[in-house]
N, C-alpha and C positions, 0 to 999 in steps of 0.2 A: 458714345459710340455704340454701335448695335442697331441702330435704328434703321429703318429703309430708307433708300438715298431722297426718294420722294418727300417722308417725314421732314429729312433734316433740311431738303431744299426750301419745302414751306416754312419751317423754322427761321431759317436765315431769313429768309424774305419778310417774315413777320418782324423780326427783330431790325429790318431796313438795310437787309446786305441784299444787292443785286447784282453785283460784279460776281458770277458763280462759276465755278470750274468743276468737274467731275473729271477722275481718273480711275483707271483701271488698277485696284492694288496688288492685283496678281503680276503685274508686268507684262501681261499678255496684249496689251494694248487695244482690248475690245471696246465697243461703243456703249453706254448705258441706255439701249434704247427702251425696256420697260422699266422705268425706275423703282417702281415698287418691289420688283423682283432683285435688287442689289442691297447689300447690307454695307453701311458706313463701317470701314475702320479706323479711319483717323481723318483729321482735318487740318488745314494750314490757314491761319495761324491757330495755335492751339487756344486752349481757354484763356480768356483775358477780356480787355475793355480794348474795343479798336475802331476808328473812324468807319463811317458805314461805306465809304468809299474805298475799303481795303477789298482787294480781291480774296475770297474763300474758296479753296480747293478740298473738296471732299474726295478722299480716296474709297472705293469700295469694291467688293467683291460680289459676284453672283451670289443669291440665297441660297444658304447650305454649304459652301465653301469657305475654309478656314481665312482667316485674315494673316 
């Protein structure tokens, strides 16, 4: 965690995961328009080995905000 949202998405896709979802971790429901301006706080599922057709959800806040 702690990487920008764009990097996290690129990394997931490089690993074969294409079913991605982004959520505002602050709970404000904001859309992530500029992915590089968001910092990943958590992801679902967590660390482990999963089939590549599994949905990956990245929870992020705007850069500079606390998770």
